[in-house]
Each structure stands twice: as C-alpha cells, then as structure tokens.
All heavy atoms as a GROMACS GRO file, in nm:
protein
  410
    1MET      N    1  -0.534   3.923  -3.290
    1MET     CA    2  -0.506   3.794  -3.230
    1MET      C    3  -0.580   3.783  -3.097
    1MET      O    4  -0.592   3.880  -3.024
    1MET     CB    5  -0.358   3.782  -3.207
    1MET     CG    6  -0.275   3.770  -3.332
    1MET     SD    7  -0.104   3.749  -3.298
    1MET     CE    8  -0.100   3.579  -3.259
    2ALA      N    9  -0.619   3.663  -3.067
    2ALA     CA   10  -0.689   3.638  -2.940
    2ALA      C   11  -0.585   3.613  -2.830
    2ALA      O   12  -0.479   3.555  -2.852
    2ALA     CB   13  -0.778   3.515  -2.955
    3LYS      N   14  -0.622   3.658  -2.712
    3LYS     CA   15  -0.534   3.636  -2.600
    3LYS      C   16  -0.566   3.498  -2.540
    3LYS      O   17  -0.682   3.457  -2.535
    3LYS     CB   18  -0.554   3.740  -2.490
    3LYS     CG   19  -0.476   3.863  -2.514
    3LYS     CD   20  -0.474   3.947  -2.385
    3LYS     CE   21  -0.374   4.054  -2.399
    3LYS     NZ   22  -0.365   4.130  -2.276
    4LYS      N   23  -0.462   3.437  -2.492
    4LYS     CA   24  -0.479   3.301  -2.433
    4LYS      C   25  -0.479   3.315  -2.279
    4LYS      O   26  -0.380   3.366  -2.224
    4LYS     CB   27  -0.367   3.213  -2.481
    4LYS     CG   28  -0.380   3.072  -2.442
    4LYS     CD   29  -0.265   2.991  -2.508
    4LYS     CE   30  -0.278   2.848  -2.476
    4LYS     NZ   31  -0.170   2.766  -2.532
    5ALA      N   32  -0.583   3.276  -2.217
    5ALA     CA   33  -0.586   3.279  -2.071
    5ALA      C   34  -0.522   3.157  -2.015
    5ALA      O   35  -0.546   3.044  -2.055
    5ALA     CB   36  -0.733   3.286  -2.020
    6VAL      N   37  -0.429   3.177  -1.923
    6VAL     CA   38  -0.351   3.066  -1.866
    6VAL      C   39  -0.382   3.062  -1.716
    6VAL      O   40  -0.360   3.157  -1.643
    6VAL     CB   41  -0.204   3.085  -1.889
    6VAL    CG1   42  -0.123   2.970  -1.821
    6VAL    CG2   43  -0.173   3.092  -2.035
    7ALA      N   44  -0.438   2.949  -1.671
    7ALA     CA   45  -0.466   2.932  -1.528
    7ALA      C   46  -0.354   2.851  -1.467
    7ALA      O   47  -0.310   2.751  -1.522
    7ALA     CB   48  -0.600   2.860  -1.515
    8THR      N   49  -0.312   2.894  -1.356
    8THR     CA   50  -0.209   2.818  -1.284
    8THR      C   51  -0.268   2.761  -1.158
    8THR      O   52  -0.339   2.829  -1.082
    8THR     CB   53  -0.086   2.907  -1.246
    8THR    OG1   54  -0.132   3.016  -1.166
    8THR    CG2   55  -0.020   2.963  -1.374
    9PHE      N   56  -0.240   2.636  -1.134
    9PHE     CA   57  -0.294   2.569  -1.020
    9PHE      C   58  -0.186   2.540  -0.912
    9PHE      O   59  -0.213   2.483  -0.813
    9PHE     CB   60  -0.358   2.436  -1.055
    9PHE     CG   61  -0.475   2.458  -1.147
    9PHE    CD1   62  -0.469   2.429  -1.282
    9PHE    CD2   63  -0.594   2.510  -1.099
    9PHE    CE1   64  -0.577   2.448  -1.364
    9PHE    CE2   65  -0.702   2.526  -1.183
    9PHE     CZ   66  -0.694   2.497  -1.315
   10LYS      N   67  -0.064   2.584  -0.943
   10LYS     CA   68   0.040   2.562  -0.845
   10LYS      C   69   0.034   2.664  -0.736
   10LYS      O   70   0.000   2.778  -0.752
   10LYS     CB   71   0.179   2.576  -0.916
   10LYS     CG   72   0.215   2.462  -1.004
   10LYS     CD   73   0.357   2.475  -1.050
   10LYS     CE   74   0.399   2.356  -1.128
   10LYS     NZ   75   0.536   2.362  -1.168
   11THR      N   76   0.072   2.614  -0.618
   11THR     CA   77   0.070   2.708  -0.501
   11THR      C   78   0.214   2.735  -0.458
   11THR      O   79   0.236   2.802  -0.354
   11THR     CB   80  -0.004   2.644  -0.384
   11THR    OG1   81   0.056   2.516  -0.350
   11THR    CG2   82  -0.148   2.618  -0.417
   12GLY      N   83   0.310   2.685  -0.531
   12GLY     CA   84   0.450   2.711  -0.496
   12GLY      C   85   0.509   2.604  -0.411
   12GLY      O   86   0.627   2.606  -0.377
   13GLU      N   87   0.433   2.506  -0.369
   13GLU     CA   88   0.483   2.403  -0.278
   13GLU      C   89   0.543   2.286  -0.352
   13GLU      O   90   0.614   2.206  -0.293
   13GLU     CB   91   0.367   2.341  -0.193
   13GLU     CG   92   0.293   2.442  -0.113
   13GLU     CD   93   0.168   2.385  -0.051
   13GLU    OE1   94   0.135   2.270  -0.082
   13GLU    OE2   95   0.104   2.453   0.030
   14GLY      N   96   0.518   2.276  -0.478
   14GLY     CA   97   0.570   2.165  -0.557
   14GLY      C   98   0.465   2.054  -0.550
   14GLY      O   99   0.346   2.075  -0.526
   15ARG      N  100   0.507   1.931  -0.573
   15ARG     CA  101   0.412   1.817  -0.571
   15ARG      C  102   0.391   1.770  -0.429
   15ARG      O  103   0.485   1.746  -0.358
   15ARG     CB  104   0.469   1.705  -0.657
   15ARG     CG  105   0.475   1.741  -0.801
   15ARG     CD  106   0.531   1.634  -0.889
   15ARG     NE  107   0.543   1.502  -0.826
   15ARG     CZ  108   0.593   1.398  -0.886
   15ARG    NH1  109   0.637   1.411  -1.006
   15ARG    NH2  110   0.599   1.280  -0.824
   16THR      N  111   0.270   1.767  -0.387
   16THR     CA  112   0.233   1.718  -0.254
   16THR      C  113   0.178   1.579  -0.252
   16THR      O  114   0.162   1.520  -0.146
   16THR     CB  115   0.132   1.810  -0.187
   16THR    OG1  116   0.018   1.822  -0.264
   16THR    CG2  117   0.196   1.947  -0.169
   17TYR      N  118   0.144   1.521  -0.367
   17TYR     CA  119   0.091   1.390  -0.378
   17TYR      C  120   0.185   1.302  -0.469
   17TYR      O  121   0.244   1.356  -0.559
   17TYR     CB  122  -0.049   1.384  -0.436
   17TYR     CG  123  -0.153   1.430  -0.337
   17TYR    CD1  124  -0.185   1.564  -0.319
   17TYR    CD2  125  -0.221   1.336  -0.264
   17TYR    CE1  126  -0.276   1.604  -0.228
   17TYR    CE2  127  -0.315   1.374  -0.171
   17TYR     CZ  128  -0.345   1.509  -0.155
   17TYR     OH  129  -0.438   1.546  -0.065
   18SER      N  130   0.192   1.176  -0.437
   18SER     CA  131   0.269   1.084  -0.520
   18SER      C  132   0.177   0.969  -0.565
   18SER      O  133   0.088   0.928  -0.492
   18SER     CB  134   0.381   1.023  -0.438
   18SER     OG  135   0.472   1.121  -0.401
   19LYS      N  136   0.204   0.920  -0.683
   19LYS     CA  137   0.127   0.803  -0.734
   19LYS      C  138   0.209   0.677  -0.694
   19LYS      O  139   0.324   0.664  -0.732
   19LYS     CB  140   0.116   0.814  -0.887
   19LYS     CG  141   0.040   0.701  -0.948
   19LYS     CD  142   0.022   0.725  -1.093
   19LYS     CE  143  -0.066   0.623  -1.160
   19LYS     NZ  144  -0.079   0.651  -1.303
   20VAL      N  145   0.145   0.591  -0.621
   20VAL     CA  146   0.212   0.469  -0.580
   20VAL      C  147   0.145   0.350  -0.647
   20VAL      O  148   0.025   0.348  -0.668
   20VAL     CB  149   0.209   0.448  -0.424
   20VAL    CG1  150   0.296   0.558  -0.361
   20VAL    CG2  151   0.069   0.454  -0.371
   21ILE      N  152   0.228   0.254  -0.685
   21ILE     CA  153   0.176   0.135  -0.753
   21ILE      C  154   0.224   0.014  -0.671
   21ILE      O  155   0.343  -0.002  -0.645
   21ILE     CB  156   0.230   0.126  -0.899
   21ILE    CG1  157   0.191   0.253  -0.971
   21ILE    CG2  158   0.178   0.004  -0.968
   21ILE    CD1  159   0.257   0.268  -1.106
   22ARG      N  160   0.127  -0.070  -0.640
   22ARG     CA  161   0.158  -0.194  -0.561
   22ARG      C  162   0.105  -0.311  -0.637
   22ARG      O  163  -0.001  -0.309  -0.694
   22ARG     CB  164   0.090  -0.183  -0.426
   22ARG     CG  165   0.110  -0.306  -0.341
   22ARG     CD  166   0.030  -0.303  -0.218
   22ARG     NE  167   0.097  -0.222  -0.119
   22ARG     CZ  168   0.050  -0.199   0.003
   22ARG    NH1  169  -0.064  -0.245   0.040
   22ARG    NH2  170   0.120  -0.126   0.092
   23MET      N  171   0.186  -0.420  -0.637
   23MET     CA  172   0.144  -0.542  -0.702
   23MET      C  173   0.072  -0.630  -0.597
   23MET      O  174   0.129  -0.660  -0.495
   23MET     CB  175   0.269  -0.618  -0.760
   23MET     CG  176   0.234  -0.722  -0.860
   23MET     SD  177   0.377  -0.774  -0.954
   23MET     CE  178   0.460  -0.870  -0.835
   24VAL      N  179  -0.052  -0.670  -0.627
   24VAL     CA  180  -0.134  -0.744  -0.533
   24VAL      C  181  -0.182  -0.871  -0.599
   24VAL      O  182  -0.224  -0.867  -0.716
   24VAL     CB  183  -0.254  -0.658  -0.487
   24VAL    CG1  184  -0.338  -0.732  -0.386
   24VAL    CG2  185  -0.208  -0.527  -0.432
   25LYS      N  186  -0.182  -0.980  -0.527
   25LYS     CA  187  -0.233  -1.105  -0.580
   25LYS      C  188  -0.381  -1.114  -0.566
   25LYS      O  189  -0.438  -1.092  -0.457
   25LYS     CB  190  -0.167  -1.224  -0.505
   25LYS     CG  191  -0.186  -1.356  -0.574
   25LYS     CD  192  -0.098  -1.462  -0.510
   25LYS     CE  193  -0.104  -1.587  -0.591
   25LYS     NZ  194  -0.012  -1.687  -0.548
   26SER      N  195  -0.451  -1.136  -0.673
   26SER     CA  196  -0.597  -1.146  -0.674
   26SER      C  197  -0.645  -1.271  -0.605
   26SER      O  198  -0.600  -1.379  -0.636
   26SER     CB  199  -0.648  -1.140  -0.819
   26SER     OG  200  -0.783  -1.167  -0.822
   27PRO      N  201  -0.738  -1.261  -0.511
   27PRO     CA  202  -0.786  -1.381  -0.445
   27PRO      C  203  -0.870  -1.470  -0.533
   27PRO      O  204  -0.875  -1.590  -0.510
   27PRO     CB  205  -0.872  -1.325  -0.327
   27PRO     CG  206  -0.902  -1.184  -0.365
   27PRO     CD  207  -0.799  -1.139  -0.457
   28LYS      N  208  -0.937  -1.415  -0.633
   28LYS     CA  209  -1.019  -1.493  -0.726
   28LYS      C  210  -0.936  -1.582  -0.818
   28LYS      O  211  -0.952  -1.702  -0.827
   28LYS     CB  212  -1.108  -1.406  -0.810
   28LYS     CG  213  -1.229  -1.352  -0.742
   28LYS     CD  214  -1.315  -1.273  -0.840
   28LYS     CE  215  -1.441  -1.233  -0.778
   28LYS     NZ  216  -1.524  -1.155  -0.878
   29THR      N  217  -0.848  -1.516  -0.895
   29THR     CA  218  -0.775  -1.589  -1.001
   29THR      C  219  -0.638  -1.630  -0.962
   29THR      O  220  -0.578  -1.717  -1.027
   29THR     CB  221  -0.766  -1.500  -1.124
   29THR    OG1  222  -0.693  -1.383  -1.094
   29THR    CG2  223  -0.906  -1.461  -1.178
   30GLY      N  224  -0.578  -1.565  -0.864
   30GLY     CA  225  -0.437  -1.594  -0.828
   30GLY      C  226  -0.337  -1.516  -0.907
   30GLY      O  227  -0.220  -1.524  -0.885
   31ALA      N  228  -0.388  -1.443  -1.004
   31ALA     CA  229  -0.298  -1.358  -1.089
   31ALA      C  230  -0.263  -1.231  -1.015
   31ALA      O  231  -0.334  -1.184  -0.927
   31ALA     CB  232  -0.364  -1.329  -1.221
   32TYR      N  233  -0.152  -1.172  -1.052
   32TYR     CA  234  -0.115  -1.043  -0.992
   32TYR      C  235  -0.177  -0.925  -1.066
   32TYR      O  236  -0.177  -0.928  -1.189
   32TYR     CB  237   0.039  -1.031  -0.988
   32TYR     CG  238   0.104  -1.116  -0.881
   32TYR    CD1  239   0.158  -1.240  -0.915
   32TYR    CD2  240   0.108  -1.073  -0.751
   32TYR    CE1  241   0.212  -1.320  -0.819
   32TYR    CE2  242   0.165  -1.152  -0.655
   32TYR     CZ  243   0.220  -1.276  -0.688
   32TYR     OH  244   0.275  -1.350  -0.585
   33VAL      N  245  -0.226  -0.828  -0.995
   33VAL     CA  246  -0.283  -0.709  -1.054
   33VAL      C  247  -0.209  -0.590  -0.986
   33VAL      O  248  -0.157  -0.599  -0.880
   33VAL     CB  249  -0.433  -0.697  -1.029
   33VAL    CG1  250  -0.508  -0.798  -1.110
   33VAL    CG2  251  -0.469  -0.712  -0.888
   34PHE      N  252  -0.211  -0.479  -1.059
   34PHE     CA  253  -0.145  -0.358  -1.009
   34PHE      C  254  -0.252  -0.268  -0.949
   34PHE      O  255  -0.353  -0.236  -1.013
   34PHE     CB  256  -0.069  -0.287  -1.122
   34PHE     CG  257   0.048  -0.365  -1.170
   34PHE    CD1  258   0.041  -0.438  -1.287
   34PHE    CD2  259   0.161  -0.369  -1.100
   34PHE    CE1  260   0.148  -0.510  -1.331
   34PHE    CE2  261   0.276  -0.441  -1.142
   34PHE     CZ  262   0.266  -0.508  -1.259
   35GLN      N  263  -0.224  -0.220  -0.830
   35GLN     CA  264  -0.318  -0.130  -0.760
   35GLN      C  265  -0.248   0.009  -0.753
   35GLN      O  266  -0.143   0.021  -0.697
   35GLN     CB  267  -0.343  -0.183  -0.620
   35GLN     CG  268  -0.434  -0.098  -0.536
   35GLN     CD  269  -0.454  -0.155  -0.399
   35GLN    OE1  270  -0.381  -0.242  -0.357
   35GLN    NE2  271  -0.548  -0.106  -0.326
   36GLU      N  272  -0.312   0.109  -0.812
   36GLU     CA  273  -0.257   0.243  -0.818
   36GLU      C  274  -0.336   0.336  -0.730
   36GLU      O  275  -0.457   0.330  -0.728
   36GLU     CB  276  -0.258   0.296  -0.962
   36GLU     CG  277  -0.175   0.215  -1.057
   36GLU     CD  278  -0.183   0.270  -1.200
   36GLU    OE1  279  -0.242   0.378  -1.218
   36GLU    OE2  280  -0.130   0.208  -1.294
   37GLU      N  281  -0.263   0.422  -0.656
   37GLU     CA  282  -0.332   0.524  -0.572
   37GLU      C  283  -0.246   0.651  -0.571
   37GLU      O  284  -0.129   0.649  -0.590
   37GLU     CB  285  -0.340   0.473  -0.426
   37GLU     CG  286  -0.438   0.360  -0.404
   37GLU     CD  287  -0.451   0.324  -0.257
   37GLU    OE1  288  -0.466   0.417  -0.179
   37GLU    OE2  289  -0.442   0.205  -0.227
   38MET      N  290  -0.322   0.758  -0.543
   38MET     CA  291  -0.256   0.889  -0.517
   38MET      C  292  -0.260   0.916  -0.370
   38MET      O  293  -0.371   0.925  -0.310
   38MET     CB  294  -0.327   0.996  -0.594
   38MET     CG  295  -0.318   0.988  -0.744
   38MET     SD  296  -0.154   1.014  -0.808
   38MET     CE  297  -0.136   1.186  -0.782
   39ILE      N  298  -0.144   0.928  -0.305
   39ILE     CA  299  -0.144   0.952  -0.162
   39ILE      C  300  -0.046   1.067  -0.134
   39ILE      O  301   0.040   1.098  -0.210
   39ILE     CB  302  -0.100   0.827  -0.082
   39ILE    CG1  303   0.041   0.780  -0.123
   39ILE    CG2  304  -0.197   0.715  -0.102
   39ILE    CD1  305   0.095   0.674  -0.033
   40PRO      N  306  -0.066   1.135  -0.016
   40PRO     CA  307   0.026   1.243   0.022
   40PRO      C  308   0.167   1.193   0.039
   40PRO      O  309   0.187   1.079   0.077
   40PRO     CB  310  -0.028   1.296   0.154
   40PRO     CG  311  -0.173   1.250   0.154
   40PRO     CD  312  -0.177   1.123   0.076
   41ASN      N  313   0.263   1.282   0.015
   41ASN     CA  314   0.407   1.239   0.020
   41ASN      C  315   0.445   1.193   0.160
   41ASN      O  316   0.532   1.104   0.176
   41ASN     CB  317   0.495   1.359  -0.016
   41ASN     CG  318   0.491   1.385  -0.161
   41ASN    OD1  319   0.453   1.303  -0.242
   41ASN    ND2  320   0.532   1.507  -0.202
   42GLU      N  321   0.382   1.243   0.266
   42GLU     CA  322   0.416   1.206   0.401
   42GLU      C  323   0.381   1.062   0.434
   42GLU      O  324   0.435   1.000   0.520
   42GLU     CB  325   0.349   1.296   0.505
   42GLU     CG  326   0.392   1.442   0.498
   42GLU     CD  327   0.313   1.520   0.391
   42GLU    OE1  328   0.195   1.486   0.366
   42GLU    OE2  329   0.370   1.613   0.332
   43GLU      N  330   0.284   1.005   0.361
   43GLU     CA  331   0.233   0.874   0.393
   43GLU      C  332   0.288   0.763   0.302
   43GLU      O  333   0.244   0.647   0.311
   43GLU     CB  334   0.082   0.869   0.382
   43GLU     CG  335   0.012   0.967   0.477
   43GLU     CD  336  -0.135   0.976   0.457
   43GLU    OE1  337  -0.192   0.892   0.386
   43GLU    OE2  338  -0.194   1.067   0.515
   44VAL      N  339   0.388   0.791   0.220
   44VAL     CA  340   0.438   0.695   0.125
   44VAL      C  341   0.505   0.576   0.199
   44VAL      O  342   0.485   0.460   0.167
   44VAL     CB  343   0.536   0.758   0.022
   44VAL    CG1  344   0.607   0.655  -0.061
   44VAL    CG2  345   0.460   0.855  -0.066
   45LYS      N  346   0.596   0.608   0.296
   45LYS     CA  347   0.665   0.501   0.367
   45LYS      C  348   0.569   0.416   0.447
   45LYS      O  349   0.582   0.295   0.451
   45LYS     CB  350   0.774   0.564   0.457
   45LYS     CG  351   0.890   0.613   0.380
   45LYS     CD  352   1.003   0.657   0.472
   45LYS     CE  353   1.118   0.706   0.391
   45LYS     NZ  354   1.231   0.742   0.474
   46GLU      N  355   0.471   0.476   0.510
   46GLU     CA  356   0.366   0.402   0.584
   46GLU      C  357   0.288   0.309   0.492
   46GLU      O  358   0.252   0.198   0.530
   46GLU     CB  359   0.274   0.496   0.655
   46GLU     CG  360   0.339   0.582   0.759
   46GLU     CD  361   0.252   0.697   0.806
   46GLU    OE1  362   0.132   0.693   0.775
   46GLU    OE2  363   0.305   0.787   0.868
   47TYR      N  364   0.258   0.358   0.371
   47TYR     CA  365   0.179   0.279   0.276
   47TYR      C  366   0.251   0.150   0.236
   47TYR      O  367   0.189   0.043   0.233
   47TYR     CB  368   0.155   0.363   0.151
   47TYR     CG  369   0.076   0.293   0.045
   47TYR    CD1  370  -0.061   0.285   0.054
   47TYR    CD2  371   0.137   0.236  -0.066
   47TYR    CE1  372  -0.138   0.218  -0.044
   47TYR    CE2  373   0.066   0.168  -0.160
   47TYR     CZ  374  -0.076   0.160  -0.151
   47TYR     OH  375  -0.146   0.100  -0.248
   48PHE      N  376   0.382   0.156   0.219
   48PHE     CA  377   0.453   0.037   0.175
   48PHE      C  378   0.494  -0.052   0.293
   48PHE      O  379   0.523  -0.169   0.275
   48PHE     CB  380   0.577   0.075   0.091
   48PHE     CG  381   0.543   0.116  -0.047
   48PHE    CD1  382   0.566   0.249  -0.088
   48PHE    CD2  383   0.491   0.029  -0.139
   48PHE    CE1  384   0.527   0.289  -0.216
   48PHE    CE2  385   0.455   0.069  -0.266
   48PHE     CZ  386   0.477   0.198  -0.304
   49SER      N  387   0.496   0.002   0.414
   49SER     CA  388   0.533  -0.082   0.529
   49SER      C  389   0.419  -0.166   0.573
   49SER      O  390   0.442  -0.276   0.624
   49SER     CB  391   0.580   0.007   0.642
   49SER     OG  392   0.470   0.087   0.691
   50LYS      N  393   0.294  -0.125   0.551
   50LYS     CA  394   0.180  -0.211   0.588
   50LYS      C  395   0.148  -0.308   0.477
   50LYS      O  396   0.179  -0.284   0.361
   50LYS     CB  397   0.056  -0.127   0.621
   50LYS     CG  398  -0.003  -0.055   0.501
   50LYS     CD  399  -0.123   0.023   0.542
   50LYS     CE  400  -0.179   0.096   0.418
   50LYS     NZ  401  -0.300   0.166   0.448
   51LYS      N  402   0.086  -0.420   0.512
   51LYS     CA  403   0.048  -0.523   0.411
   51LYS      C  404  -0.094  -0.549   0.412
   51LYS      O  405  -0.172  -0.537   0.496
   51LYS     CB  406   0.128  -0.651   0.431
   51LYS     CG  407   0.271  -0.632   0.398
   51LYS     CD  408   0.344  -0.763   0.393
   51LYS     CE  409   0.486  -0.740   0.351
   51LYS     NZ  410   0.561  -0.859   0.329
   0.00000   0.00000   0.00000
C-alpha cells in the first residue's frame, strides 16, 4: 500500500482571517451587488464601521 503524505498548514492559532460580505449599490445600474473580502479578524469591526 502507498503511504499518504499529509501536509498541515495550521500553526495552532486557529483562523486569523474572516470572510466578510457587504452589499453595495452599483453606481452604473443601481442594483445591489455583493462584495466579498478576506480580512484579518482584528479589522472586522473597522471594516463595517466605515462606509
């Protein structure tokens, strides 16, 4: 049987980034679109407080 190599990318810190989704109104069409970003956990509150 072949051995399976398993790579781990965890450093033991857990998740340090969060995926945030914001609904933004498009200036061209006026329709709402979803804007997705990956940002560090420390900046989540700041991200939603600014417009």
